[in-house]
PyMOL Python script that loads the backbone (N, CA, C, O; Angstrom):
from pymol import cmd

cmd.read_pdbstr("""\
ATOM      1  N   MET A   1     103.515 110.391 109.297  1.00  0.00           N
ATOM      2  CA  MET A   1     104.590 110.047 108.538  1.00  0.00           C
ATOM      3  C   MET A   1     104.016 108.906 107.620  1.00  0.00           C
ATOM      4  O   MET A   1     103.155 108.117 108.010  1.00  0.00           O
ATOM      5  N   THR A   2     104.534 108.893 106.454  1.00  0.00           N
ATOM      6  CA  THR A   2     103.979 107.893 105.442  1.00  0.00           C
ATOM      7  C   THR A   2     104.529 106.541 105.800  1.00  0.00           C
ATOM      8  O   THR A   2     105.720 106.444 106.096  1.00  0.00           O
ATOM      9  N   ASP A   3     103.765 105.529 105.793  1.00  0.00           N
ATOM     10  CA  ASP A   3     104.243 104.215 106.094  1.00  0.00           C
ATOM     11  C   ASP A   3     104.520 103.415 104.859  1.00  0.00           C
ATOM     12  O   ASP A   3     104.154 103.870 103.775  1.00  0.00           O
ATOM     13  N   LEU A   4     105.114 102.303 104.924  1.00  0.00           N
ATOM     14  CA  LEU A   4     105.624 101.558 103.708  1.00  0.00           C
ATOM     15  C   LEU A   4     104.396 101.324 102.884  1.00  0.00           C
ATOM     16  O   LEU A   4     104.452 101.657 101.700  1.00  0.00           O
ATOM     17  N   MET A   5     103.284 100.791 103.357  1.00  0.00           N
ATOM     18  CA  MET A   5     102.184 100.626 102.562  1.00  0.00           C
ATOM     19  C   MET A   5     101.559 101.661 101.895  1.00  0.00           C
ATOM     20  O   MET A   5     100.882 101.503 100.879  1.00  0.00           O
ATOM     21  N   GLY A   6     101.804 102.889 102.534  1.00  0.00           N
ATOM     22  CA  GLY A   6     101.275 104.326 101.953  1.00  0.00           C
ATOM     23  C   GLY A   6     102.169 104.541 100.685  1.00  0.00           C
ATOM     24  O   GLY A   6     101.723 105.042  99.653  1.00  0.00           O
ATOM     25  N   LEU A   7     103.420 104.138 100.832  1.00  0.00           N
ATOM     26  CA  LEU A   7     104.302 104.391  99.608  1.00  0.00           C
ATOM     27  C   LEU A   7     103.893 103.554  98.482  1.00  0.00           C
ATOM     28  O   LEU A   7     103.811 103.973  97.327  1.00  0.00           O
ATOM     29  N   TYR A   8     103.638 102.351  98.853  1.00  0.00           N
ATOM     30  CA  TYR A   8     103.145 101.371  97.766  1.00  0.00           C
ATOM     31  C   TYR A   8     101.921 101.821  97.159  1.00  0.00           C
ATOM     32  O   TYR A   8     101.770 101.726  95.941  1.00  0.00           O
ATOM     33  N   ARG A   9     100.922 102.365  98.008  1.00  0.00           N
ATOM     34  CA  ARG A   9      99.740 102.944  97.387  1.00  0.00           C
ATOM     35  C   ARG A   9      99.979 104.079  96.548  1.00  0.00           C
ATOM     36  O   ARG A   9      99.403 104.219  95.469  1.00  0.00           O
ATOM     37  N   LEU A  10     100.863 104.943  97.038  1.00  0.00           N
ATOM     38  CA  LEU A  10     101.235 106.118  96.204  1.00  0.00           C
ATOM     39  C   LEU A  10     101.760 105.719  94.809  1.00  0.00           C
ATOM     40  O   LEU A  10     101.416 106.351  93.810  1.00  0.00           O
ATOM     41  N   ALA A  11     102.549 104.723  94.755  1.00  0.00           N
ATOM     42  CA  ALA A  11     103.119 104.293  93.521  1.00  0.00           C
ATOM     43  C   ALA A  11     102.098 103.795  92.630  1.00  0.00           C
ATOM     44  O   ALA A  11     102.112 104.115  91.441  1.00  0.00           O
ATOM     45  N   GLU A  12     101.077 102.920  93.188  1.00  0.00           N
ATOM     46  CA  GLU A  12      99.952 102.488  92.435  1.00  0.00           C
ATOM     47  C   GLU A  12      99.007 103.529  91.932  1.00  0.00           C
ATOM     48  O   GLU A  12      98.456 103.436  90.835  1.00  0.00           O
ATOM     49  N   GLU A  13      98.818 104.595  92.820  1.00  0.00           N
ATOM     50  CA  GLU A  13      97.998 105.767  92.270  1.00  0.00           C
ATOM     51  C   GLU A  13      98.606 106.500  91.296  1.00  0.00           C
ATOM     52  O   GLU A  13      97.924 107.033  90.421  1.00  0.00           O
ATOM     53  N   GLN A  14      99.867 106.611  91.325  1.00  0.00           N
ATOM     54  CA  GLN A  14     100.746 107.218  90.194  1.00  0.00           C
ATOM     55  C   GLN A  14     101.009 106.512  88.944  1.00  0.00           C
ATOM     56  O   GLN A  14     101.572 107.052  87.991  1.00  0.00           O
ATOM     57  N   GLY A  15     100.578 105.232  88.950  1.00  0.00           N
ATOM     58  CA  GLY A  15     100.852 104.376  87.813  1.00  0.00           C
ATOM     59  C   GLY A  15     102.224 103.979  87.741  1.00  0.00           C
ATOM     60  O   GLY A  15     102.688 103.660  86.646  1.00  0.00           O
ATOM     61  N   ILE A  16     102.982 103.956  88.846  1.00  0.00           N
ATOM     62  CA  ILE A  16     104.347 103.466  88.917  1.00  0.00           C
ATOM     63  C   ILE A  16     104.520 101.946  89.298  1.00  0.00           C
ATOM     64  O   ILE A  16     104.157 101.579  90.415  1.00  0.00           O
ATOM     65  N   THR A  17     105.038 101.097  88.448  1.00  0.00           N
ATOM     66  CA  THR A  17     105.099  99.817  88.676  1.00  0.00           C
ATOM     67  C   THR A  17     106.367  99.494  89.573  1.00  0.00           C
ATOM     68  O   THR A  17     107.488  99.912  89.281  1.00  0.00           O
ATOM     69  N   VAL A  18     106.117  98.767  90.613  1.00  0.00           N
ATOM     70  CA  VAL A  18     107.233  98.386  91.607  1.00  0.00           C
ATOM     71  C   VAL A  18     107.302  96.907  91.600  1.00  0.00           C
ATOM     72  O   VAL A  18     106.303  96.245  91.880  1.00  0.00           O
ATOM     73  N   ASP A  19     108.442  96.353  91.289  1.00  0.00           N
ATOM     74  CA  ASP A  19     108.600  94.898  91.256  1.00  0.00           C
ATOM     75  C   ASP A  19     109.906  94.503  92.057  1.00  0.00           C
ATOM     76  O   ASP A  19     110.709  95.368  92.406  1.00  0.00           O
ATOM     77  N   CYS A  20     110.067  93.285  92.307  1.00  0.00           N
ATOM     78  CA  CYS A  20     111.117  92.771  93.168  1.00  0.00           C
ATOM     79  C   CYS A  20     112.018  92.017  92.206  1.00  0.00           C
ATOM     80  O   CYS A  20     111.527  91.154  91.479  1.00  0.00           O
ATOM     81  N   PHE A  21     113.210  92.280  92.172  1.00  0.00           N
ATOM     82  CA  PHE A  21     114.255  91.558  91.318  1.00  0.00           C
ATOM     83  C   PHE A  21     115.625  91.427  92.053  1.00  0.00           C
ATOM     84  O   PHE A  21     115.968  92.255  92.897  1.00  0.00           O
ATOM     85  N   GLN A  22     116.350  90.417  91.724  1.00  0.00           N
ATOM     86  CA  GLN A  22     117.768  90.413  92.138  1.00  0.00           C
ATOM     87  C   GLN A  22     118.519  91.423  91.322  1.00  0.00           C
ATOM     88  O   GLN A  22     118.513  91.278  90.099  1.00  0.00           O
ATOM     89  N   LEU A  23     119.114  92.349  91.816  1.00  0.00           N
ATOM     90  CA  LEU A  23     119.797  93.480  91.075  1.00  0.00           C
ATOM     91  C   LEU A  23     121.235  93.430  91.073  1.00  0.00           C
ATOM     92  O   LEU A  23     121.843  94.301  90.452  1.00  0.00           O
ATOM     93  N   GLY A  24     121.891  92.483  91.716  1.00  0.00           N
ATOM     94  CA  GLY A  24     123.361  92.415  91.732  1.00  0.00           C
ATOM     95  C   GLY A  24     123.896  93.338  92.646  1.00  0.00           C
ATOM     96  O   GLY A  24     123.794  93.178  93.862  1.00  0.00           O
ATOM     97  N   ALA A  25     124.514  94.384  92.077  1.00  0.00           N
ATOM     98  CA  ALA A  25     125.280  95.359  93.029  1.00  0.00           C
ATOM     99  C   ALA A  25     124.446  96.429  93.508  1.00  0.00           C
ATOM    100  O   ALA A  25     124.812  97.111  94.466  1.00  0.00           O
ATOM    101  N   ARG A  26     123.208  96.657  92.838  1.00  0.00           N
ATOM    102  CA  ARG A  26     122.176  97.624  93.447  1.00  0.00           C
ATOM    103  C   ARG A  26     121.172  97.170  94.411  1.00  0.00           C
ATOM    104  O   ARG A  26     120.832  95.988  94.459  1.00  0.00           O
ATOM    105  N   GLU A  27     120.710  98.030  95.144  1.00  0.00           N
ATOM    106  CA  GLU A  27     119.685  97.587  96.139  1.00  0.00           C
ATOM    107  C   GLU A  27     118.294  97.896  95.524  1.00  0.00           C
ATOM    108  O   GLU A  27     117.326  97.150  95.673  1.00  0.00           O
ATOM    109  N   SER A  28     118.273  99.012  94.847  1.00  0.00           N
ATOM    110  CA  SER A  28     117.053  99.450  94.095  1.00  0.00           C
ATOM    111  C   SER A  28     117.393 100.488  92.960  1.00  0.00           C
ATOM    112  O   SER A  28     118.437 101.140  92.932  1.00  0.00           O
ATOM    113  N   ILE A  29     116.437 100.557  92.079  1.00  0.00           N
ATOM    114  CA  ILE A  29     116.720 101.319  90.937  1.00  0.00           C
ATOM    115  C   ILE A  29     115.323 101.793  90.300  1.00  0.00           C
ATOM    116  O   ILE A  29     114.313 101.094  90.380  1.00  0.00           O
ATOM    117  N   SER A  30     115.354 103.036  89.666  1.00  0.00           N
ATOM    118  CA  SER A  30     114.009 103.514  89.119  1.00  0.00           C
ATOM    119  C   SER A  30     114.528 103.851  87.612  1.00  0.00           C
ATOM    120  O   SER A  30     115.651 104.289  87.359  1.00  0.00           O
ATOM    121  N   ILE A  31     113.653 103.608  86.790  1.00  0.00           N
ATOM    122  CA  ILE A  31     113.832 104.006  85.333  1.00  0.00           C
ATOM    123  C   ILE A  31     112.598 104.674  84.732  1.00  0.00           C
ATOM    124  O   ILE A  31     111.452 104.433  85.113  1.00  0.00           O
ATOM    125  N   GLN A  32     112.887 105.439  83.867  1.00  0.00           N
ATOM    126  CA  GLN A  32     111.776 106.246  83.120  1.00  0.00           C
ATOM    127  C   GLN A  32     111.882 105.714  81.566  1.00  0.00           C
ATOM    128  O   GLN A  32     112.930 105.725  80.921  1.00  0.00           O
ATOM    129  N   GLU A  33     110.680 105.272  81.104  1.00  0.00           N
ATOM    130  CA  GLU A  33     110.608 104.869  79.727  1.00  0.00           C
ATOM    131  C   GLU A  33     109.460 105.697  79.091  1.00  0.00           C
ATOM    132  O   GLU A  33     108.304 105.299  79.235  1.00  0.00           O
ATOM    133  N   GLY A  34     109.706 106.749  78.445  1.00  0.00           N
ATOM    134  CA  GLY A  34     108.575 107.600  77.804  1.00  0.00           C
ATOM    135  C   GLY A  34     107.949 108.262  79.129  1.00  0.00           C
ATOM    136  O   GLY A  34     108.618 108.871  79.963  1.00  0.00           O
ATOM    137  N   GLU A  35     106.715 108.072  79.188  1.00  0.00           N
ATOM    138  CA  GLU A  35     105.861 108.648  80.222  1.00  0.00           C
ATOM    139  C   GLU A  35     105.762 107.871  81.578  1.00  0.00           C
ATOM    140  O   GLU A  35     105.378 108.333  82.652  1.00  0.00           O
ATOM    141  N   ASP A  36     106.226 106.482  81.287  1.00  0.00           N
ATOM    142  CA  ASP A  36     106.078 105.458  82.425  1.00  0.00           C
ATOM    143  C   ASP A  36     107.451 105.389  83.211  1.00  0.00           C
ATOM    144  O   ASP A  36     108.569 105.557  82.724  1.00  0.00           O
ATOM    145  N   CYS A  37     107.135 105.109  84.522  1.00  0.00           N
ATOM    146  CA  CYS A  37     108.334 104.882  85.502  1.00  0.00           C
ATOM    147  C   CYS A  37     108.142 103.556  86.081  1.00  0.00           C
ATOM    148  O   CYS A  37     107.043 103.049  86.303  1.00  0.00           O
ATOM    149  N   PHE A  38     109.334 103.003  86.323  1.00  0.00           N
ATOM    150  CA  PHE A  38     109.364 101.625  86.926  1.00  0.00           C
ATOM    151  C   PHE A  38     110.397 101.530  88.052  1.00  0.00           C
ATOM    152  O   PHE A  38     111.522 102.006  87.904  1.00  0.00           O
ATOM    153  N   ILE A  39     110.047 100.965  89.083  1.00  0.00           N
ATOM    154  CA  ILE A  39     110.970 100.767  90.251  1.00  0.00           C
ATOM    155  C   ILE A  39     111.283  99.237  90.460  1.00  0.00           C
ATOM    156  O   ILE A  39     110.382  98.400  90.411  1.00  0.00           O
ATOM    157  N   ALA A  40     112.521  98.929  90.680  1.00  0.00           N
ATOM    158  CA  ALA A  40     112.893  97.579  91.110  1.00  0.00           C
ATOM    159  C   ALA A  40     113.665  97.492  92.473  1.00  0.00           C
ATOM    160  O   ALA A  40     114.641  98.215  92.676  1.00  0.00           O
ATOM    161  N   ILE A  41     113.254  96.679  93.314  1.00  0.00           N
ATOM    162  CA  ILE A  41     113.862  96.644  94.653  1.00  0.00           C
ATOM    163  C   ILE A  41     114.419  95.194  94.877  1.00  0.00           C
ATOM    164  O   ILE A  41     113.684  94.237  94.636  1.00  0.00           O
ATOM    165  N   ASP A  42     115.460  95.042  95.246  1.00  0.00           N
ATOM    166  CA  ASP A  42     116.072  93.661  95.496  1.00  0.00           C
ATOM    167  C   ASP A  42     115.832  93.295  96.823  1.00  0.00           C
ATOM    168  O   ASP A  42     116.503  93.855  97.690  1.00  0.00           O
ATOM    169  N   PRO A  43     114.876  92.338  97.192  1.00  0.00           N
ATOM    170  CA  PRO A  43     114.450  92.057  98.572  1.00  0.00           C
ATOM    171  C   PRO A  43     115.530  91.270  99.316  1.00  0.00           C
ATOM    172  O   PRO A  43     115.495  91.166 100.542  1.00  0.00           O
ATOM    173  N   PHE A  44     116.479  90.724  98.578  1.00  0.00           N
ATOM    174  CA  PHE A  44     117.674  90.046  99.287  1.00  0.00           C
ATOM    175  C   PHE A  44     118.625  90.953  99.874  1.00  0.00           C
ATOM    176  O   PHE A  44     119.471  90.591 100.691  1.00  0.00           O
ATOM    177  N   ARG A  45     118.466  92.303  99.399  1.00  0.00           N
ATOM    178  CA  ARG A  45     119.642  93.159  99.816  1.00  0.00           C
ATOM    179  C   ARG A  45     118.959  94.238 100.845  1.00  0.00           C
ATOM    180  O   ARG A  45     119.546  95.270 101.169  1.00  0.00           O
ATOM    181  N   LEU A  46     117.764  93.917 101.282  1.00  0.00           N
ATOM    182  CA  LEU A  46     117.121  94.852 102.323  1.00  0.00           C
ATOM    183  C   LEU A  46     117.500  94.371 103.719  1.00  0.00           C
ATOM    184  O   LEU A  46     117.517  93.164 103.960  1.00  0.00           O
ATOM    185  N   SER A  47     117.801  95.274 104.642  1.00  0.00           N
ATOM    186  CA  SER A  47     118.049  94.860 105.989  1.00  0.00           C
ATOM    187  C   SER A  47     116.875  94.927 106.916  1.00  0.00           C
ATOM    188  O   SER A  47     116.900  94.367 108.012  1.00  0.00           O
ATOM    189  N   SER A  48     115.745  95.680 106.438  1.00  0.00           N
ATOM    190  CA  SER A  48     114.595  95.845 107.288  1.00  0.00           C
ATOM    191  C   SER A  48     113.500  96.424 106.556  1.00  0.00           C
ATOM    192  O   SER A  48     113.697  96.867 105.424  1.00  0.00           O
ATOM    193  N   SER A  49     112.261  96.465 107.143  1.00  0.00           N
ATOM    194  CA  SER A  49     111.112  97.186 106.373  1.00  0.00           C
ATOM    195  C   SER A  49     111.474  98.742 106.411  1.00  0.00           C
ATOM    196  O   SER A  49     111.194  99.422 105.424  1.00  0.00           O
ATOM    197  N   GLN A  50     112.044  99.283 107.443  1.00  0.00           N
ATOM    198  CA  GLN A  50     112.541 100.615 107.414  1.00  0.00           C
ATOM    199  C   GLN A  50     113.454 100.820 106.161  1.00  0.00           C
ATOM    200  O   GLN A  50     113.243 101.787 105.430  1.00  0.00           O
ATOM    201  N   ASP A  51     114.417  99.977 105.904  1.00  0.00           N
ATOM    202  CA  ASP A  51     115.355 100.110 104.856  1.00  0.00           C
ATOM    203  C   ASP A  51     114.501 100.068 103.468  1.00  0.00           C
ATOM    204  O   ASP A  51     114.729 100.858 102.552  1.00  0.00           O
ATOM    205  N   GLU A  52     113.612  99.181 103.414  1.00  0.00           N
ATOM    206  CA  GLU A  52     112.771  99.039 102.216  1.00  0.00           C
ATOM    207  C   GLU A  52     111.995 100.389 102.041  1.00  0.00           C
ATOM    208  O   GLU A  52     111.924 100.895 100.922  1.00  0.00           O
ATOM    209  N   LYS A  53     111.404 100.988 103.148  1.00  0.00           N
ATOM    210  CA  LYS A  53     110.753 102.256 103.100  1.00  0.00           C
ATOM    211  C   LYS A  53     111.517 103.311 102.559  1.00  0.00           C
ATOM    212  O   LYS A  53     111.030 104.023 101.680  1.00  0.00           O
ATOM    213  N   MET A  54     112.798 103.514 103.036  1.00  0.00           N
ATOM    214  CA  MET A  54     113.656 104.518 102.601  1.00  0.00           C
ATOM    215  C   MET A  54     114.033 104.348 101.129  1.00  0.00           C
ATOM    216  O   MET A  54     114.024 105.335 100.393  1.00  0.00           O
ATOM    217  N   LYS A  55     114.361 103.149 100.676  1.00  0.00           N
ATOM    218  CA  LYS A  55     114.701 102.991  99.396  1.00  0.00           C
ATOM    219  C   LYS A  55     113.587 103.175  98.362  1.00  0.00           C
ATOM    220  O   LYS A  55     113.806 103.665  97.255  1.00  0.00           O
ATOM    221  N   LEU A  56     112.358 102.752  98.779  1.00  0.00           N
ATOM    222  CA  LEU A  56     111.142 103.002  97.979  1.00  0.00           C
ATOM    223  C   LEU A  56     110.877 104.428  97.875  1.00  0.00           C
ATOM    224  O   LEU A  56     110.558 104.901  96.785  1.00  0.00           O
ATOM    225  N   ALA A  57     110.979 105.138  98.891  1.00  0.00           N
ATOM    226  CA  ALA A  57     110.697 106.601  98.993  1.00  0.00           C
ATOM    227  C   ALA A  57     111.662 107.315  98.117  1.00  0.00           C
ATOM    228  O   ALA A  57     111.253 108.243  97.418  1.00  0.00           O
ATOM    229  N   HIS A  58     112.961 106.944  98.097  1.00  0.00           N
ATOM    230  CA  HIS A  58     113.934 107.536  97.241  1.00  0.00           C
ATOM    231  C   HIS A  58     113.681 107.363  95.873  1.00  0.00           C
ATOM    232  O   HIS A  58     113.795 108.299  95.082  1.00  0.00           O
ATOM    233  N   GLU A  59     113.284 106.027  95.475  1.00  0.00           N
ATOM    234  CA  GLU A  59     113.095 105.797  94.022  1.00  0.00           C
ATOM    235  C   GLU A  59     111.870 106.374  93.608  1.00  0.00           C
ATOM    236  O   GLU A  59     111.819 106.824  92.463  1.00  0.00           O
ATOM    237  N   LEU A  60     110.759 106.446  94.427  1.00  0.00           N
ATOM    238  CA  LEU A  60     109.569 107.174  94.072  1.00  0.00           C
ATOM    239  C   LEU A  60     109.823 108.731  93.865  1.00  0.00           C
ATOM    240  O   LEU A  60     109.123 109.395  93.100  1.00  0.00           O
ATOM    241  N   GLY A  61     110.884 109.271  94.609  1.00  0.00           N
ATOM    242  CA  GLY A  61     111.329 110.527  94.481  1.00  0.00           C
ATOM    243  C   GLY A  61     111.763 110.867  93.187  1.00  0.00           C
ATOM    244  O   GLY A  61     111.448 111.936  92.665  1.00  0.00           O
ATOM    245  N   HIS A  62     112.596 109.869  92.539  1.00  0.00           N
ATOM    246  CA  HIS A  62     113.066 110.091  91.094  1.00  0.00           C
ATOM    247  C   HIS A  62     111.879 110.191  90.206  1.00  0.00           C
ATOM    248  O   HIS A  62     111.810 111.059  89.336  1.00  0.00           O
ATOM    249  N   CYS A  63     110.928 109.302  90.417  1.00  0.00           N
ATOM    250  CA  CYS A  63     109.787 109.139  89.534  1.00  0.00           C
ATOM    251  C   CYS A  63     108.820 110.427  89.642  1.00  0.00           C
ATOM    252  O   CYS A  63     108.368 110.938  88.618  1.00  0.00           O
ATOM    253  N   VAL A  64     108.549 110.884  90.814  1.00  0.00           N
ATOM    254  CA  VAL A  64     107.642 111.992  91.017  1.00  0.00           C
ATOM    255  C   VAL A  64     108.257 113.289  90.643  1.00  0.00           C
ATOM    256  O   VAL A  64     107.573 114.203  90.182  1.00  0.00           O
ATOM    257  N   THR A  65     109.461 113.379  90.821  1.00  0.00           N
ATOM    258  CA  THR A  65     110.144 114.700  90.393  1.00  0.00           C
ATOM    259  C   THR A  65     110.703 114.546  88.992  1.00  0.00           C
ATOM    260  O   THR A  65     111.113 115.577  88.458  1.00  0.00           O
ATOM    261  N   GLY A  66     110.774 113.487  88.367  1.00  0.00           N
ATOM    262  CA  GLY A  66     111.527 113.424  87.087  1.00  0.00           C
ATOM    263  C   GLY A  66     112.904 113.447  87.189  1.00  0.00           C
ATOM    264  O   GLY A  66     113.528 113.634  86.144  1.00  0.00           O
ATOM    265  N   SER A  67     113.587 113.280  88.345  1.00  0.00           N
ATOM    266  CA  SER A  67     115.082 113.445  88.450  1.00  0.00           C
ATOM    267  C   SER A  67     115.847 112.232  87.968  1.00  0.00           C
ATOM    268  O   SER A  67     116.232 111.396  88.786  1.00  0.00           O
ATOM    269  N   PHE A  68     116.066 112.111  86.763  1.00  0.00           N
ATOM    270  CA  PHE A  68     116.741 111.015  86.094  1.00  0.00           C
ATOM    271  C   PHE A  68     118.049 111.489  85.539  1.00  0.00           C
ATOM    272  O   PHE A  68     118.185 112.681  85.263  1.00  0.00           O
ATOM    273  N   TYR A  69     118.978 110.664  85.367  1.00  0.00           N
ATOM    274  CA  TYR A  69     120.275 110.970  84.687  1.00  0.00           C
ATOM    275  C   TYR A  69     120.655 109.601  84.115  1.00  0.00           C
ATOM    276  O   TYR A  69     120.099 108.552  84.442  1.00  0.00           O
ATOM    277  N   ASN A  70     121.674 109.712  83.214  1.00  0.00           N
ATOM    278  CA  ASN A  70     122.312 108.518  82.613  1.00  0.00           C
ATOM    279  C   ASN A  70     123.788 108.296  82.984  1.00  0.00           C
ATOM    280  O   ASN A  70     124.412 109.185  83.563  1.00  0.00           O
ATOM    281  N   ARG A  71     124.307 107.216  82.684  1.00  0.00           N
ATOM    282  CA  ARG A  71     125.656 106.850  83.185  1.00  0.00           C
ATOM    283  C   ARG A  71     126.551 107.665  82.604  1.00  0.00           C
ATOM    284  O   ARG A  71     127.677 107.541  83.086  1.00  0.00           O
ATOM    285  N   HIS A  72     126.440 108.573  81.612  1.00  0.00           N
ATOM    286  CA  HIS A  72     127.187 109.437  81.036  1.00  0.00           C
ATOM    287  C   HIS A  72     127.208 110.936  81.692  1.00  0.00           C
ATOM    288  O   HIS A  72     127.986 111.822  81.339  1.00  0.00           O
ATOM    289  N   SER A  73     126.313 111.046  82.608  1.00  0.00           N
ATOM    290  CA  SER A  73     126.034 112.401  83.193  1.00  0.00           C
ATOM    291  C   SER A  73     127.341 112.561  84.105  1.00  0.00           C
ATOM    292  O   SER A  73     127.997 111.612  84.535  1.00  0.00           O
ATOM    293  N   GLY A  74     127.610 113.912  84.329  1.00  0.00           N
ATOM    294  CA  GLY A  74     128.671 114.391  85.191  1.00  0.00           C
ATOM    295  C   GLY A  74     128.300 114.105  86.699  1.00  0.00           C
ATOM    296  O   GLY A  74     127.117 114.026  87.033  1.00  0.00           O
ATOM    297  N   LEU A  75     129.258 113.963  87.539  1.00  0.00           N
ATOM    298  CA  LEU A  75     128.780 113.765  88.969  1.00  0.00           C
ATOM    299  C   LEU A  75     128.015 114.962  89.510  1.00  0.00           C
ATOM    300  O   LEU A  75     127.142 114.759  90.354  1.00  0.00           O
ATOM    301  N   ASP A  76     128.272 116.183  89.092  1.00  0.00           N
ATOM    302  CA  ASP A  76     127.450 117.303  89.598  1.00  0.00           C
ATOM    303  C   ASP A  76     126.044 117.070  89.205  1.00  0.00           C
ATOM    304  O   ASP A  76     125.163 117.307  90.032  1.00  0.00           O
ATOM    305  N   VAL A  77     125.722 116.597  87.941  1.00  0.00           N
ATOM    306  CA  VAL A  77     124.332 116.302  87.569  1.00  0.00           C
ATOM    307  C   VAL A  77     123.751 115.294  88.217  1.00  0.00           C
ATOM    308  O   VAL A  77     122.578 115.343  88.587  1.00  0.00           O
ATOM    309  N   ARG A  78     124.537 114.281  88.411  1.00  0.00           N
ATOM    310  CA  ARG A  78     124.026 113.059  89.274  1.00  0.00           C
ATOM    311  C   ARG A  78     123.681 113.447  90.597  1.00  0.00           C
ATOM    312  O   ARG A  78     122.610 113.061  91.065  1.00  0.00           O
ATOM    313  N   GLN A  79     124.561 114.263  91.355  1.00  0.00           N
ATOM    314  CA  GLN A  79     124.257 114.532  92.574  1.00  0.00           C
ATOM    315  C   GLN A  79     123.107 115.436  92.773  1.00  0.00           C
ATOM    316  O   GLN A  79     122.397 115.339  93.774  1.00  0.00           O
ATOM    317  N   LYS A  80     122.887 116.387  91.770  1.00  0.00           N
ATOM    318  CA  LYS A  80     121.713 117.269  91.897  1.00  0.00           C
ATOM    319  C   LYS A  80     120.445 116.362  91.679  1.00  0.00           C
ATOM    320  O   LYS A  80     119.477 116.639  92.386  1.00  0.00           O
ATOM    321  N   HIS A  81     120.327 115.364  90.836  1.00  0.00           N
ATOM    322  CA  HIS A  81     119.198 114.579  90.715  1.00  0.00           C
ATOM    323  C   HIS A  81     118.991 113.753  91.916  1.00  0.00           C
ATOM    324  O   HIS A  81     117.853 113.545  92.335  1.00  0.00           O
ATOM    325  N   GLU A  82     120.126 113.234  92.535  1.00  0.00           N
ATOM    326  CA  GLU A  82     119.975 112.386  93.745  1.00  0.00           C
ATOM    327  C   GLU A  82     119.444 113.281  94.888  1.00  0.00           C
ATOM    328  O   GLU A  82     118.623 112.777  95.654  1.00  0.00           O
ATOM    329  N   ASN A  83     119.822 114.520  95.071  1.00  0.00           N
ATOM    330  CA  ASN A  83     119.442 115.331  96.096  1.00  0.00           C
ATOM    331  C   ASN A  83     117.905 115.689  95.940  1.00  0.00           C
ATOM    332  O   ASN A  83     117.137 115.694  96.901  1.00  0.00           O
ATOM    333  N   ARG A  84     117.538 115.980  94.680  1.00  0.00           N
ATOM    334  CA  ARG A  84     116.090 116.255  94.363  1.00  0.00           C
ATOM    335  C   ARG A  84     115.212 115.119  94.767  1.00  0.00           C
ATOM    336  O   ARG A  84     114.190 115.293  95.430  1.00  0.00           O
ATOM    337  N   ALA A  85     115.628 113.947  94.355  1.00  0.00           N
ATOM    338  CA  ALA A  85     114.840 112.714  94.660  1.00  0.00           C
ATOM    339  C   ALA A  85     114.770 112.452  96.181  1.00  0.00           C
ATOM    340  O   ALA A  85     113.762 111.963  96.690  1.00  0.00           O
ATOM    341  N   GLU A  86     115.794 112.767  96.845  1.00  0.00           N
ATOM    342  CA  GLU A  86     115.845 112.598  98.328  1.00  0.00           C
ATOM    343  C   GLU A  86     114.993 113.524  99.126  1.00  0.00           C
ATOM    344  O   GLU A  86     114.443 113.116 100.149  1.00  0.00           O
ATOM    345  N   ILE A  87     114.852 114.801  98.690  1.00  0.00           N
ATOM    346  CA  ILE A  87     114.211 115.767  99.425  1.00  0.00           C
ATOM    347  C   ILE A  87     112.749 116.055  98.989  1.00  0.00           C
ATOM    348  O   ILE A  87     112.126 117.091  99.220  1.00  0.00           O
ATOM    349  N   ASN A  88     112.314 114.971  98.324  1.00  0.00           N
ATOM    350  CA  ASN A  88     110.911 115.209  97.610  1.00  0.00           C
ATOM    351  C   ASN A  88     109.806 115.214  98.598  1.00  0.00           C
ATOM    352  O   ASN A  88     108.658 115.396  98.191  1.00  0.00           O
ATOM    353  N   GLY A  89     110.058 115.020  99.938  1.00  0.00           N
ATOM    354  CA  GLY A  89     109.014 115.117 100.970  1.00  0.00           C
ATOM    355  C   GLY A  89     108.104 113.913 101.179  1.00  0.00           C
ATOM    356  O   GLY A  89     107.110 114.010 101.898  1.00  0.00           O
ATOM    357  N   LEU A  90     108.415 112.831 100.590  1.00  0.00           N
ATOM    358  CA  LEU A  90     107.507 111.595 100.733  1.00  0.00           C
ATOM    359  C   LEU A  90     107.435 111.110 102.170  1.00  0.00           C
ATOM    360  O   LEU A  90     106.462 110.495 102.607  1.00  0.00           O
ATOM    361  N   LEU A  91     108.616 111.447 102.951  1.00  0.00           N
ATOM    362  CA  LEU A  91     108.690 110.869 104.268  1.00  0.00           C
ATOM    363  C   LEU A  91     108.419 112.022 105.327  1.00  0.00           C
ATOM    364  O   LEU A  91     108.675 111.767 106.504  1.00  0.00           O
ATOM    365  N   LYS A  92     107.963 113.162 105.020  1.00  0.00           N
ATOM    366  CA  LYS A  92     107.735 114.202 105.843  1.00  0.00           C
ATOM    367  C   LYS A  92     106.644 113.834 106.922  1.00  0.00           C
ATOM    368  O   LYS A  92     105.696 113.103 106.637  1.00  0.00           O
ATOM    369  N   ASN A  93     106.808 114.317 108.035  1.00  0.00           N
ATOM    370  CA  ASN A  93     105.775 114.039 109.170  1.00  0.00           C
ATOM    371  C   ASN A  93     104.494 114.755 108.821  1.00  0.00           C
ATOM    372  O   ASN A  93     103.523 114.684 109.574  1.00  0.00           O
TER     373      ASN A  93
END
""", "prot")
cmd.dss("prot")
cmd.show_as("cartoon", "prot")
cmd.util.cbc("prot")
cmd.orient("prot")
């Protein structure tokens, strides 16, 4: 199973910037700008290292699969992209 540090290494290898920010209502977020992908995680909203691992894996899933949507996307489109990010296999044994 991929550990937390392994996920951070994967992000670095893929050229994905991961930073810590206070995000208000969100715990983590990923955005794509051109060919670049960025992830922000709010360290004050994490309950454990396992929680950090799950959030980082999910956001990496968005970046690795290109599963992004915007606030105007329909709920069906949003769910499709969330599902794709979640099943990306980053945490498989």
